[in-house]
PALUMKOL-250458 format. One record per residue: x, y, z of N, C-alpha, C, O in turn; residue number from 1. Coordinates in steps of 0.1 Angstrom, whole numbers, always signed. Layout:
! PALUMKOL-250458
REC     nc1     nc2     nc3    cac1    cac2    cac3     cc1     cc2     cc3     oc1     oc2     oc3   resi
REC       X       Y       Z       X       Y       Z       X       Y       Z       X       Y       Z    NUM
...
END
This chain:
! PALUMKOL-250458
REC     nc1     nc2     nc3    cac1    cac2    cac3     cc1     cc2     cc3     oc1     oc2     oc3   resi
REC    +101    +579    +114     +87    +582    +114     +86    +597    +104     +94    +606    +104      1
REC     +74    +596     +96     +71    +605     +88     +62    +617     +95     +54    +615    +104      2
REC     +66    +628     +90     +57    +640     +96     +42    +638     +97     +35    +643    +106      3
REC     +37    +631     +86     +24    +629     +87     +19    +618     +99      +8    +620    +105      4
REC     +27    +609    +102     +24    +600    +113     +26    +608    +125     +17    +609    +134      5
REC     +37    +615    +125     +37    +624    +137     +25    +632    +141     +21    +632    +152      6
REC     +20    +640    +131      +8    +648    +132      -4    +639    +137     -11    +643    +146      7
REC      -6    +628    +131     -17    +620    +135     -16    +617    +150     -26    +617    +157      8
REC      -5    +614    +153      -3    +610    +169      -7    +621    +177     -14    +620    +186      9
REC      -1    +633    +172      -3    +646    +181     -17    +650    +181     -23    +654    +191     10
REC     -22    +650    +169     -38    +654    +170     -45    +643    +178     -53    +647    +187     11
REC     -43    +630    +177     -50    +620    +186     -48    +624    +200     -59    +624    +207     12
REC     -38    +627    +206     -35    +632    +219     -42    +645    +223     -48    +647    +234     13
REC     -42    +654    +213     -50    +667    +215     -64    +665    +217     -70    +671    +225     14
REC     -70    +656    +208     -84    +654    +210     -86    +646    +224     -96    +649    +231     15
REC     -77    +637    +227     -79    +631    +240     -79    +643    +252     -87    +643    +261     16
REC     -70    +651    +251     -68    +662    +261     -81    +670    +261     -87    +672    +271     17
REC     -86    +674    +251     -99    +680    +249    -112    +673    +256    -120    +679    +263     18
REC    -112    +660    +251    -121    +653    +257    -122    +651    +273    -132    +653    +280     19
REC    -110    +648    +278    -107    +648    +294    -110    +661    +299    -117    +662    +310     20
REC    -106    +672    +293    -109    +686    +301    -125    +689    +299    -131    +696    +308     21
REC    -132    +684    +290    -146    +686    +289    -153    +678    +299    -162    +683    +305     22
REC    -147    +665    +301    -153    +656    +313    -148    +660    +325    -151    +652    +334     23
REC    -140    +670    +327    -133    +674    +339    -126    +664    +347    -127    +662    +359     24
REC    -118    +659    +339    -110    +646    +342     -95    +648    +341     -88    +639    +337     25
REC     -89    +660    +345     -75    +664    +343     -66    +653    +351     -54    +652    +348     26
REC     -71    +646    +361     -61    +638    +367     -57    +627    +358     -46    +621    +361     27
REC     -65    +623    +348     -61    +612    +338     -48    +619    +329     -37    +613    +328     28
REC     -51    +629    +325     -41    +637    +318     -28    +638    +326     -17    +634    +322     29
REC     -29    +641    +337     -16    +644    +347      -9    +629    +348      +3    +627    +349     30
REC     -18    +617    +348     -13    +604    +348      -5    +601    +336      +6    +594    +337     31
REC     -11    +605    +325      -2    +605    +313     +11    +613    +313     +21    +609    +306     32
REC     +10    +623    +318     +23    +632    +320     +34    +625    +328     +45    +624    +324     33
REC     +29    +619    +340     +38    +614    +350     +43    +601    +343     +55    +599    +343     34
REC     +35    +592    +336     +39    +580    +328     +51    +584    +318     +61    +577    +317     35
REC     +48    +596    +311     +58    +600    +303     +72    +604    +308     +83    +601    +302     36
REC     +70    +611    +320     +84    +614    +328     +92    +601    +331    +104    +600    +329     37
REC     +83    +593    +335     +91    +579    +340     +97    +573    +328    +107    +566    +330     38
REC     +93    +574    +316    +100    +567    +304    +110    +576    +297    +118    +571    +289     39
REC    +110    +589    +301    +119    +598    +295    +134    +594    +295    +141    +596    +285     40
REC    +140    +589    +307    +153    +584    +308    +156    +575    +298    +168    +573    +294     41
REC    +145    +567    +293    +150    +556    +284    +147    +562    +268    +154    +559    +259     42
REC    +138    +569    +267    +134    +574    +253    +134    +588    +249    +131    +593    +238     43
REC    +137    +595    +259    +138    +611    +258    +126    +617    +259    +117    +610    +263     44
REC    +123    +630    +255    +111    +637    +258    +100    +636    +246     +96    +644    +238     45
REC     +96    +624    +248     +85    +620    +237     +73    +629    +241     +67    +633    +232     46
REC     +69    +631    +252     +58    +639    +257     +56    +651    +249     +45    +655    +245     47
REC     +68    +659    +248     +70    +671    +243     +68    +670    +228     +61    +679    +223     48
REC     +73    +661    +221     +73    +659    +207     +58    +653    +201     +54    +656    +190     49
REC     +52    +646    +209     +41    +637    +206     +27    +640    +213     +16    +640    +208     50
REC     +29    +642    +226     +18    +641    +235     +13    +654    +241      +1    +655    +244     51
REC     +21    +665    +241     +18    +677    +248      +7    +687    +239     +10    +689    +227     52
REC      -2    +691    +244     -13    +697    +236      -6    +711    +234      -9    +717    +224     53
REC      +2    +716    +243      +6    +729    +242     +16    +730    +231     +16    +740    +224     54
REC     +24    +722    +229     +32    +719    +217     +27    +717    +204     +31    +721    +194     55
REC     +17    +709    +205     +10    +707    +193      +3    +718    +187      +2    +720    +175     56
REC      -3    +727    +197     -11    +739    +189      +1    +751    +187      +0    +759    +178     57
REC      +9    +750    +196     +21    +761    +193     +27    +760    +180     +29    +770    +174     58
REC     +30    +749    +175     +37    +747    +163     +30    +755    +150     +37    +763    +143     59
REC     +18    +753    +148     +13    +761    +136     +11    +775    +140     +14    +784    +131     60
REC      +7    +779    +154      +7    +792    +158     +20    +799    +156     +21    +811    +152     61
REC     +31    +793    +159     +45    +799    +156     +46    +802    +142     +49    +814    +139     62
REC     +44    +792    +133     +46    +795    +119     +35    +807    +113     +38    +814    +104     63
REC     +23    +806    +118     +14    +816    +116     +18    +831    +118     +16    +840    +110     64
REC     +23    +832    +131     +26    +843    +136     +39    +851    +131     +40    +863    +130     65
REC     +49    +842    +126     +60    +846    +119     +55    +850    +105     +60    +860    +100     66
REC     +45    +843     +97     +42    +846     +85     +35    +859     +83     +37    +867     +74     67
REC     +27    +862     +93     +20    +875     +93     +28    +885     +99     +23    +896     +97     68
REC     +40    +884    +105     +48    +896    +111     +44    +898    +126     +49    +908    +131     69
REC     +36    +891    +133     +33    +895    +146     +45    +890    +156     +48    +895    +167     70
REC     +52    +880    +151     +63    +875    +161     +75    +883    +154     +81    +878    +145     71
REC     +78    +894    +160     +89    +902    +154    +104    +898    +159    +113    +900    +151     72
REC    +105    +892    +170    +118    +889    +175    +123    +877    +166    +117    +866    +164     73
REC    +135    +879    +161    +142    +870    +152    +152    +861    +160    +157    +851    +155     74
REC    +155    +866    +174    +166    +860    +181    +161    +845    +186    +150    +842    +190     75
REC    +171    +838    +184    +170    +824    +190    +181    +822    +201    +192    +819    +197     76
REC    +178    +822    +212    +185    +821    +223    +186    +805    +230    +176    +798    +229     77
REC    +198    +802    +235    +200    +788    +241    +194    +789    +256    +194    +780    +264     78
REC    +190    +802    +259    +186    +803    +274    +176    +794    +278    +166    +792    +271     79
REC    +179    +789    +289    +168    +780    +295    +167    +785    +311    +177    +791    +316     80
REC    +156    +782    +318    +155    +786    +331    +147    +776    +339    +136    +773    +336     81
REC    +155    +769    +350    +147    +761    +357    +138    +769    +367    +127    +765    +372     82
REC    +145    +781    +370    +138    +790    +382    +123    +795    +378    +113    +796    +385     83
REC    +122    +799    +366    +110    +804    +361    +101    +793    +358     +89    +796    +360     84
REC    +104    +782    +353     +97    +771    +351     +91    +766    +365     +79    +763    +365     85
REC     +99    +764    +375     +96    +760    +388     +86    +769    +395     +77    +764    +401     86
REC     +88    +781    +393     +77    +791    +398     +66    +791    +391     +56    +794    +397     87
REC     +65    +788    +378     +51    +785    +372     +47    +773    +376     +35    +773    +379     88
REC     +53    +762    +378     +50    +750    +384     +43    +751    +397     +32    +746    +400     89
REC     +50    +760    +407     +43    +762    +419     +33    +768    +420     +25    +766    +429     90
REC     +31    +780    +411     +18    +787    +410      +7    +780    +406      -4    +781    +410     91
REC      +9    +771    +395      -2    +762    +390      -6    +753    +402     -18    +753    +406     92
REC      +1    +747    +408      -3    +736    +418     -10    +746    +431     -20    +742    +437     93
REC      -5    +756    +433     -10    +765    +445     -26    +768    +439     -35    +768    +447     94
REC     -26    +772    +427     -42    +776    +422     -50    +764    +422     -61    +765    +426     95
REC     -44    +753    +419     -53    +740    +419     -58    +736    +434     -70    +734    +437     96
REC     -48    +736    +441     -51    +734    +455     -60    +744    +463     -68    +740    +471     97
REC     -58    +755    +460     -67    +766    +465     -80    +765    +459     -90    +766    +467     98
REC     -81    +764    +448     -96    +762    +441    -104    +750    +448    -115    +752    +452     99
REC     -97    +741    +449    -104    +729    +455    -108    +731    +469    -119    +726    +474    100
REC     -99    +738    +477    -102    +740    +491    -111    +752    +494    -120    +751    +503    101
REC    -108    +762    +487    -116    +775    +490    -130    +776    +482    -139    +783    +486    102
REC    -129    +769    +471    -143    +771    +462    -149    +757    +460    -160    +755    +455    103
REC    -141    +749    +464    -147    +734    +461    -149    +731    +448    -159    +724    +444    104
REC    -140    +736    +440    -143    +732    +424    -128    +732    +418    -118    +737    +424    105
REC    -127    +726    +407    -114    +725    +400    -111    +738    +391    -118    +740    +381    106
REC    -102    +744    +394     -98    +756    +385     -91    +749    +373     -83    +740    +374    107
REC     -96    +753    +361     -90    +746    +346     -76    +751    +346     -74    +760    +338    108
REC     -65    +747    +352     -51    +752    +351     -46    +747    +339     -41    +755    +331    109
REC     -49    +734    +335     -43    +730    +322     -48    +737    +308     -40    +741    +299    110
REC     -61    +740    +308     -66    +749    +296     -61    +763    +297     -60    +769    +286    111
REC     -58    +768    +307     -54    +782    +310     -39    +781    +306     -35    +790    +299    112
REC     -31    +771    +310     -16    +770    +305     -15    +768    +289      -6    +773    +283    113
REC     -24    +761    +283     -26    +760    +270     -28    +774    +263     -21    +778    +253    114
REC     -38    +783    +268     -41    +793    +262     -30    +803    +265     -27    +812    +256    115
REC     -23    +803    +276     -12    +813    +278      +1    +809    +269     +10    +818    +266    116
REC      +2    +796    +266     +14    +792    +258     +11    +798    +242     +20    +802    +236    117
REC      -2    +797    +238      -6    +801    +224      -4    +816    +225      +2    +821    +216    118
REC     -10    +824    +234      -9    +839    +234      +6    +843    +233     +10    +852    +226    119
REC     +15    +835    +242     +29    +839    +243     +35    +837    +227     +42    +846    +222    120
REC     +33    +827    +222     +39    +822    +209     +34    +830    +197     +39    +829    +186    121
REC     +23    +839    +199     +20    +849    +189     +29    +859    +188     +31    +865    +177    122
REC     +36    +862    +199     +45    +874    +198     +60    +870    +201     +69    +877    +199    123
REC     +62    +859    +206     +77    +853    +209     +80    +841    +203     +70    +834    +199    124
REC     +93    +837    +202     +97    +824    +195     +90    +813    +206     +89    +815    +218    125
REC     +86    +801    +198     +81    +791    +206     +91    +785    +217     +86    +779    +228    126
REC    +104    +786    +214    +113    +779    +223    +114    +787    +237    +118    +782    +247    127
REC    +109    +799    +236    +110    +808    +250     +99    +800    +259    +102    +797    +271    128
REC     +88    +798    +254     +78    +789    +264     +86    +777    +266     +88    +773    +278    129
REC     +89    +770    +257     +94    +754    +260    +104    +753    +269    +105    +744    +277    130
REC    +114    +764    +268    +128    +761    +276    +128    +771    +290    +136    +770    +299    131
REC    +118    +781    +290    +119    +791    +301    +106    +789    +310    +107    +787    +322    132
REC     +93    +791    +304     +82    +791    +311     +74    +780    +314     +68    +779    +325    133
REC     +74    +770    +304     +65    +758    +307     +68    +751    +319     +80    +747    +321    134
REC     +58    +750    +328     +60    +744    +342     +60    +729    +339     +64    +723    +349    135
REC     +58    +721    +330     +59    +708    +329     +72    +704    +325     +76    +692    +325    136
REC     +81    +714    +319     +95    +711    +314    +104    +707    +324    +114    +700    +321    137
REC    +101    +712    +338    +112    +710    +347    +116    +695    +348    +127    +691    +345    138
REC    +106    +686    +352    +107    +673    +354    +113    +665    +341    +121    +656    +342    139
REC    +108    +668    +329    +111    +663    +316    +125    +665    +314    +133    +656    +311    140
REC    +130    +679    +316    +145    +682    +313    +152    +676    +323    +163    +672    +318    141
REC    +150    +674    +335    +158    +665    +345    +159    +653    +341    +170    +648    +339    142
REC    +148    +647    +338    +149    +630    +334    +156    +629    +320    +160    +618    +318    143
REC    +157    +639    +312    +162    +636    +298    +178    +641    +297    +183    +645    +286    144
REC    +184    +642    +309    +195    +647    +310    +206    +640    +300    +213    +646    +293    145
REC    +204    +625    +303    +211    +616    +292    +205    +605    +289    +209    +595    +294    146
REC    +193    +606    +281    +185    +594    +279    +191    +582    +271    +199    +584    +263    147
REC    +186    +570    +274    +193    +560    +267    +191    +560    +252    +200    +554    +245    148
REC    +180    +565    +247    +178    +565    +234    +174    +582    +232    +167    +588    +240    149
REC    +177    +588    +222    +174    +600    +218    +180    +606    +204    +189    +600    +198    150
REC    +174    +617    +200    +179    +622    +187    +193    +627    +190    +195    +634    +200    151
REC    +203    +623    +182    +217    +627    +185    +224    +631    +171    +219    +627    +160    152
REC    +235    +639    +172    +240    +643    +159    +254    +637    +159    +262    +640    +168    153
REC    +257    +630    +148    +271    +624    +145    +280    +636    +138    +279    +641    +127    154
REC    +288    +641    +147    +296    +653    +142    +307    +647    +131    +313    +655    +124    155
REC    +309    +635    +130    +318    +631    +119    +312    +631    +107    +319    +630     +97    156
REC    +299    +631    +107    +290    +632     +94    +286    +645     +91    +284    +649     +79    157
REC    +284    +652    +101    +277    +666    +101    +286    +675     +90    +298    +675     +91    158
REC    +279    +681     +82    +284    +691     +73    +284    +707     +75    +289    +716     +69    159
REC    +276    +708     +85    +275    +723     +91    +266    +730     +82    +268    +742     +79    160
REC    +254    +724     +77    +246    +733     +67    +237    +742     +75    +232    +751     +70    161
REC    +235    +739     +90    +227    +748     +99    +211    +745     +96    +203    +753    +101    162
REC    +207    +736     +88    +194    +734     +85    +186    +730     +98    +175    +734    +102    163
REC    +193    +721    +104    +185    +717    +117    +182    +726    +127    +172    +726    +134    164
REC    +193    +736    +128    +191    +745    +137    +179    +756    +135    +176    +764    +144    165
REC    +174    +756    +122    +164    +764    +119    +150    +758    +122    +141    +766    +123    166
REC    +150    +744    +122    +137    +738    +124    +134    +731    +138    +123    +726    +140    167
REC    +143    +732    +146    +142    +726    +158    +132    +735    +167    +136    +746    +169    168
REC    +122    +731    +173    +111    +740    +180    +117    +744    +194    +113    +754    +200    169
REC    +127    +736    +199    +131    +740    +214    +145    +745    +212    +151    +748    +222    170
REC    +151    +747    +201    +164    +754    +198    +174    +745    +209    +181    +749    +218    171
REC    +174    +732    +204    +182    +721    +212    +193    +720    +204    +203    +713    +208    172
REC    +195    +726    +192    +207    +724    +183    +216    +738    +183    +210    +748    +182    173
REC    +227    +737    +183    +235    +749    +182    +248    +747    +174    +252    +735    +173    174
REC    +255    +754    +170    +265    +754    +161    +279    +755    +169    +282    +765    +176    175
REC    +288    +745    +168    +301    +746    +176    +314    +745    +165    +312    +745    +153    176
REC    +325    +743    +171    +337    +743    +163    +337    +753    +153    +339    +750    +141    177
REC    +335    +765    +158    +336    +776    +148    +325    +777    +138    +327    +783    +127    178
REC    +314    +772    +140    +303    +769    +132    +302    +760    +121    +295    +761    +111    179
REC    +313    +749    +124    +312    +740    +115    +304    +726    +117    +300    +719    +108    180
REC    +302    +726    +129    +294    +714    +132    +283    +716    +141    +285    +724    +150    181
REC    +272    +709    +141    +260    +711    +149    +260    +701    +161    +263    +690    +160    182
REC    +255    +707    +172    +256    +700    +185    +242    +699    +192    +236    +710    +193    183
REC    +237    +686    +196    +223    +686    +203    +225    +687    +218    +235    +682    +223    184
REC    +217    +694    +225    +215    +693    +237    +202    +684    +241    +191    +689    +241    185
REC    +205    +671    +243    +195    +661    +243    +184    +665    +257    +172    +661    +257    186
REC    +188    +672    +266    +178    +675    +276    +168    +686    +271    +158    +687    +278    187
REC    +170    +692    +261    +160    +700    +256    +152    +695    +243    +141    +701    +240    188
REC    +159    +684    +236    +152    +679    +225    +138    +673    +227    +136    +666    +237    189
REC    +129    +675    +219    +116    +671    +219    +113    +656    +211    +102    +650    +210    190
REC    +125    +653    +207    +123    +639    +198    +113    +642    +187    +107    +632    +183    191
REC    +110    +655    +182    +101    +654    +171    +106    +648    +157     +98    +644    +149    192
REC    +119    +648    +157    +125    +643    +144    +127    +654    +133    +132    +650    +122    193
REC    +124    +667    +135    +124    +674    +123    +139    +675    +119    +141    +674    +107    194
REC    +148    +677    +126    +161    +676    +123    +168    +665    +114    +176    +667    +105    195
REC    +162    +654    +119    +166    +642    +110    +160    +643     +96    +167    +641     +86    196
REC    +146    +647     +95    +141    +649     +81    +146    +658     +73    +144    +657     +61    197
REC    +153    +668     +78    +159    +680     +69    +173    +678     +67    +178    +684     +57    198
REC    +180    +670     +74    +195    +669     +72    +198    +661     +60    +194    +650     +58    199
REC    +206    +668     +50    +209    +663     +38    +218    +652     +38    +221    +646     +27    200
REC    +224    +648     +50    +235    +638     +50    +232    +628     +62    +240    +620     +66    201
REC    +221    +629     +66    +216    +619     +77    +225    +618     +89    +227    +607     +94    202
REC    +231    +630     +94    +239    +632    +104    +231    +630    +119    +236    +627    +129    203
REC    +219    +633    +117    +209    +633    +129    +201    +620    +129    +194    +617    +119    204
REC    +200    +612    +140    +192    +600    +141    +188    +598    +156    +193    +603    +166    205
REC    +177    +590    +156    +174    +585    +169    +180    +574    +173    +176    +563    +169    206
REC    +189    +575    +182    +199    +562    +185    +203    +560    +199    +200    +569    +208    207
REC    +208    +551    +202    +212    +548    +217    +225    +556    +219    +232    +559    +210    208
REC    +228    +560    +231    +237    +569    +238    +251    +560    +236    +262    +565    +235    209
REC    +248    +546    +234    +261    +538    +233    +265    +536    +220    +276    +530    +219    210
REC    +260    +541    +209    +259    +539    +196    +275    +547    +191    +278    +548    +179    211
END
């Protein structure tokens, strides 16, 4: 899939998200998310790479903040946290339930999360939100532990150029074997295909785990 096609899909889902929020129909978006979790064991975290409005907006914000020097941290850590994500999820659900029961109205948790992710990305690398804070990543990460199909790296082909490690938004790729080979953590991979598009030897590809 080309980068242009990917962005057409992402922007279409972002527009759908905005329309649903304006119409106060967040339950439809949650249904889309649940469906995405269900198919994740088969196709990987497609929600993160193509559907998630936070990821779609964060991508250009991440580039912009680095360009103007707002995002000063250069550290790329493989650290991920189920604990923080679960806490964020629990707080989000509590706010939604409390708003409905105490004030008889829906508190716009999803737009608030979108705004929070953007603000955080202005000052910190995007993968910090993806791997540590995002409340929606918990189920997706568990479901994508070893998906039937996912982007994977053929170590026998990899030349260790490190190009893929620099473009991965979730920092799902790290160097192993004394920095000579790249390795993919499929539970973190967003299936965006950035690594495959930049690899000069086509070591990265969307393939079956049985390949």
